ZAMI-76908 format. One record per residue (C-alpha): residue number from 1; residue in one letter; x negated, y negated, z. Coordinates in Angstrom, 2 decimals. Example, Ala and Ser with C-alpha at 12.3 -4.5 7.8 and 13.67 -1.06 7.14 Angstrom:
# residues 2
{1,a,{-12.30,4.50,7.80}}
{2,s,{-13.67,1.06,7.14}}
This chain:
# residues 222
{1,e,{-57.45,-85.91,137.25}}
{2,p,{-59.33,-86.83,140.26}}
{3,l,{-57.59,-88.85,142.95}}
{4,k,{-58.15,-92.61,142.66}}
{5,p,{-60.34,-94.26,145.18}}
{6,v,{-58.35,-95.36,148.22}}
{7,v,{-58.86,-98.96,149.23}}
{8,r,{-56.83,-99.42,152.31}}
{9,k,{-53.69,-98.26,153.63}}
{10,a,{-50.70,-99.92,151.97}}
{11,e,{-48.66,-102.57,153.38}}
{12,g,{-45.26,-103.92,153.00}}
{13,a,{-46.24,-106.24,150.30}}
{14,d,{-48.09,-103.46,148.26}}
{15,i,{-45.12,-101.31,148.66}}
{16,e,{-42.70,-103.99,147.49}}
{17,r,{-45.37,-104.79,144.67}}
{18,a,{-45.48,-101.48,143.64}}
{19,g,{-41.58,-100.95,143.19}}
{20,e,{-41.87,-104.36,140.87}}
{21,f,{-44.55,-102.82,138.85}}
{22,e,{-41.95,-99.68,138.29}}
{23,q,{-39.24,-102.12,136.98}}
{24,k,{-41.82,-103.71,134.72}}
{25,e,{-43.13,-100.51,133.29}}
{26,q,{-39.54,-99.62,132.26}}
{27,e,{-39.56,-103.01,130.42}}
{28,a,{-42.98,-102.58,128.85}}
{29,m,{-41.82,-99.03,127.58}}
{30,e,{-38.73,-100.59,126.11}}
{31,i,{-40.78,-103.54,124.42}}
{32,c,{-43.39,-101.06,123.13}}
{33,a,{-40.81,-98.52,121.73}}
{34,e,{-39.35,-101.47,119.57}}
{35,l,{-42.60,-102.35,118.26}}
{36,i,{-43.62,-98.89,117.22}}
{37,a,{-40.26,-98.76,115.47}}
{38,k,{-41.08,-102.51,113.89}}
{39,l,{-44.56,-101.37,112.71}}
{40,n,{-43.56,-97.64,111.73}}
{41,l,{-46.18,-95.82,113.95}}
{42,p,{-45.85,-92.01,113.76}}
{43,m,{-46.49,-91.83,117.77}}
{44,k,{-44.20,-90.83,120.57}}
{45,l,{-44.25,-92.97,123.79}}
{46,i,{-44.63,-90.99,126.98}}
{47,s,{-45.53,-93.88,129.69}}
{48,a,{-46.51,-97.13,130.63}}
{49,e,{-48.39,-97.91,133.92}}
{50,y,{-49.77,-101.08,135.37}}
{51,n,{-53.00,-100.71,137.68}}
{52,f,{-52.73,-102.22,141.32}}
{53,d,{-53.16,-105.79,140.82}}
{54,g,{-51.03,-105.91,137.26}}
{55,s,{-54.01,-107.00,135.30}}
{56,r,{-54.06,-104.01,132.97}}
{57,l,{-51.20,-102.25,131.61}}
{58,t,{-52.02,-98.73,130.26}}
{59,y,{-49.55,-96.97,127.72}}
{60,s,{-49.79,-92.95,127.03}}
{61,f,{-48.50,-91.70,123.83}}
{62,s,{-48.77,-88.32,121.67}}
{63,a,{-49.34,-87.90,117.83}}
{64,e,{-49.98,-85.21,115.45}}
{65,e,{-52.92,-87.26,113.78}}
{66,r,{-55.05,-90.06,114.85}}
{67,v,{-52.96,-93.21,114.65}}
{68,d,{-54.32,-96.86,113.81}}
{69,f,{-52.36,-98.81,116.78}}
{70,r,{-54.85,-102.13,116.52}}
{71,q,{-52.13,-104.32,115.55}}
{72,l,{-49.73,-102.63,118.02}}
{73,v,{-52.22,-103.59,120.80}}
{74,r,{-52.58,-107.30,119.21}}
{75,e,{-48.82,-107.50,119.58}}
{76,l,{-48.63,-106.38,123.18}}
{77,t,{-51.54,-108.28,124.44}}
{78,s,{-49.93,-111.67,122.84}}
{79,r,{-46.49,-110.38,124.76}}
{80,f,{-47.82,-109.47,127.96}}
{81,k,{-51.00,-111.83,128.54}}
{82,i,{-52.99,-109.15,129.87}}
{83,r,{-55.26,-106.18,128.91}}
{84,v,{-53.36,-103.62,127.19}}
{85,e,{-54.84,-99.93,126.53}}
{86,l,{-53.45,-97.21,124.42}}
{87,r,{-54.26,-93.51,125.53}}
{88,q,{-53.69,-90.65,122.89}}
{89,i,{-53.09,-87.44,124.98}}
{90,g,{-52.40,-83.93,124.10}}
{91,p,{-49.38,-81.53,124.50}}
{92,r,{-50.52,-80.14,127.87}}
{93,d,{-50.95,-83.57,129.30}}
{94,e,{-47.84,-84.89,127.90}}
{95,t,{-46.03,-82.36,129.49}}
{96,k,{-47.80,-83.06,132.95}}
{97,l,{-46.31,-86.53,132.69}}
{98,i,{-42.90,-85.62,131.93}}
{99,g,{-42.70,-82.74,134.28}}
{100,g,{-39.91,-80.29,134.18}}
{101,f,{-39.24,-76.38,135.23}}
{102,g,{-41.17,-73.44,133.80}}
{103,r,{-39.61,-69.95,133.03}}
{104,c,{-40.44,-69.03,136.52}}
{105,g,{-37.60,-71.40,137.51}}
{106,r,{-39.99,-73.38,139.64}}
{107,l,{-41.58,-77.10,139.10}}
{108,l,{-44.25,-76.88,136.28}}
{109,c,{-47.70,-76.25,138.12}}
{110,c,{-49.53,-78.95,136.04}}
{111,a,{-46.95,-81.66,137.20}}
{112,n,{-46.69,-80.27,140.86}}
{113,f,{-50.43,-79.24,141.90}}
{114,l,{-53.02,-78.82,139.30}}
{115,g,{-55.41,-81.61,139.17}}
{116,e,{-57.70,-80.34,136.14}}
{117,l,{-56.21,-78.34,133.24}}
{118,a,{-58.47,-75.34,132.81}}
{119,p,{-58.94,-73.83,129.50}}
{120,v,{-56.50,-70.75,129.11}}
{121,s,{-57.45,-68.30,125.97}}
{122,i,{-55.34,-65.22,124.69}}
{123,r,{-58.04,-62.97,126.05}}
{124,m,{-56.49,-63.36,129.53}}
{125,a,{-53.03,-62.19,128.14}}
{126,k,{-54.80,-59.24,126.81}}
{127,e,{-56.68,-58.37,129.83}}
{128,q,{-53.43,-58.47,131.82}}
{129,g,{-51.55,-56.37,129.36}}
{130,l,{-49.09,-58.91,128.51}}
{131,p,{-47.02,-58.66,125.19}}
{132,l,{-48.72,-61.15,122.72}}
{133,n,{-45.52,-63.05,121.86}}
{134,p,{-45.91,-66.53,121.71}}
{135,m,{-42.45,-67.05,123.02}}
{136,k,{-43.36,-65.16,126.24}}
{137,i,{-46.81,-66.60,127.12}}
{138,s,{-46.34,-69.91,126.16}}
{139,g,{-45.18,-73.01,128.60}}
{140,c,{-43.04,-76.00,127.81}}
{141,c,{-46.12,-77.74,126.19}}
{142,g,{-46.13,-75.07,123.45}}
{143,r,{-49.62,-73.70,124.72}}
{144,l,{-50.67,-70.74,126.71}}
{145,l,{-49.27,-70.53,130.15}}
{146,c,{-51.43,-71.91,132.64}}
{147,c,{-50.67,-69.41,135.13}}
{148,l,{-52.52,-66.70,133.17}}
{149,n,{-55.50,-68.20,134.87}}
{150,y,{-54.23,-67.54,138.32}}
{151,e,{-54.92,-63.62,138.38}}
{152,n,{-57.48,-63.41,135.64}}
{153,e,{-60.13,-63.00,137.75}}
{154,f,{-58.43,-59.86,139.63}}
{155,y,{-57.87,-58.10,136.42}}
{156,r,{-61.08,-58.55,135.11}}
{157,e,{-62.55,-57.38,138.21}}
{158,m,{-60.11,-54.50,138.40}}
{159,r,{-60.68,-53.43,134.76}}
{160,g,{-64.48,-53.07,135.60}}
{161,k,{-63.74,-50.43,138.13}}
{162,l,{-61.31,-48.36,136.15}}
{163,p,{-62.17,-46.01,133.20}}
{164,k,{-61.19,-47.57,129.70}}
{165,e,{-58.57,-46.34,127.52}}
{166,g,{-59.93,-43.42,125.29}}
{167,q,{-62.37,-42.19,127.99}}
{168,r,{-62.12,-38.73,129.39}}
{169,i,{-61.87,-37.93,133.01}}
{170,s,{-61.92,-35.28,135.50}}
{171,t,{-59.27,-34.82,137.80}}
{172,r,{-57.89,-32.00,140.18}}
{173,m,{-55.65,-31.03,137.54}}
{174,g,{-58.38,-30.77,134.89}}
{175,e,{-59.75,-32.50,132.11}}
{176,a,{-57.70,-35.66,130.79}}
{177,k,{-57.98,-38.40,128.62}}
{178,v,{-56.96,-41.82,129.46}}
{179,i,{-54.25,-43.42,127.28}}
{180,a,{-53.60,-46.54,129.76}}
{181,v,{-54.53,-48.30,132.75}}
{182,n,{-52.66,-50.52,135.39}}
{183,p,{-54.99,-52.77,137.03}}
{184,l,{-52.07,-54.31,139.30}}
{185,k,{-51.48,-50.72,140.82}}
{186,e,{-55.02,-49.36,140.28}}
{187,v,{-53.51,-46.59,138.34}}
{188,v,{-54.50,-44.79,135.10}}
{189,i,{-52.27,-43.07,132.96}}
{190,a,{-53.68,-39.75,131.54}}
{191,e,{-52.86,-37.08,129.16}}
{192,l,{-53.98,-33.60,130.45}}
{193,e,{-55.08,-30.85,127.99}}
{194,s,{-51.31,-29.47,128.43}}
{195,q,{-50.51,-32.49,126.78}}
{196,a,{-48.47,-33.50,129.97}}
{197,t,{-48.71,-37.25,131.03}}
{198,v,{-49.32,-38.25,134.58}}
{199,e,{-49.93,-41.14,136.62}}
{200,l,{-53.20,-41.25,138.62}}
{201,p,{-54.55,-43.58,141.29}}
{202,v,{-58.24,-44.32,141.20}}
{203,s,{-58.88,-42.32,144.27}}
{204,e,{-57.69,-38.95,142.50}}
{205,i,{-60.35,-39.27,139.73}}
{206,v,{-63.31,-36.91,140.28}}
{207,s,{-65.40,-38.25,137.58}}
{208,v,{-65.32,-40.34,134.38}}
{209,e,{-67.22,-39.57,131.09}}
{210,s,{-69.72,-42.03,130.19}}
{211,a,{-68.46,-44.47,127.31}}
{212,p,{-69.99,-43.30,123.98}}
{213,h,{-72.71,-45.22,122.90}}
{214,r,{-72.00,-47.68,119.69}}
{215,r,{-74.42,-47.54,117.25}}
{216,t,{-75.76,-50.44,115.85}}
{217,r,{-75.78,-51.57,112.06}}
{218,k,{-79.43,-50.60,112.06}}
{219,q,{-79.05,-47.17,113.35}}
{220,n,{-76.05,-46.52,110.87}}
{221,k,{-78.51,-47.37,108.07}}
{222,k,{-81.08,-44.92,109.29}}
């Protein structure tokens, strides 16, 4: 999320008021949780936040489906006598608010320094040669790890420089077929005509056979 506008430097009274609002937010969470249970709403309450002057109270919650919370808003507004808003968030935003530690042992990136949560795709895991096991490439939120984004551009750039799997290459040891590539180490694993397997840095590849032209459906029909 973008930084909120800075009005002025906080004074002692502002800091004291912020502390009071933190206490009120805890009370607001308890009251809202009781009303959610009373109305039997299928939603999980995540946080409550007062704005700077205390004229608005915003609740964040998660739910598997769309929730009709109009009655809840009416009761909360009647209770607090201020404007009340409810905001439904997804699993990634929920984890960002709650915080925690990742599988790397460090604070979650989303809760620590990430401003915007960029989209992450399974293709990124494929390009980086990671096992497509959801348990290994998913974060605390149950979605793909945000850190798959960090090195994706490097892997994409390096894969463009390396021969593809299945291509034939010429080396000082003779002709060979690429069976695997390692963009991080900038090497390829190749099988020689003697069926021996060798690891070769890009600098030792003399030439690369052009990738075979893929025939279109129209060409196949002809």
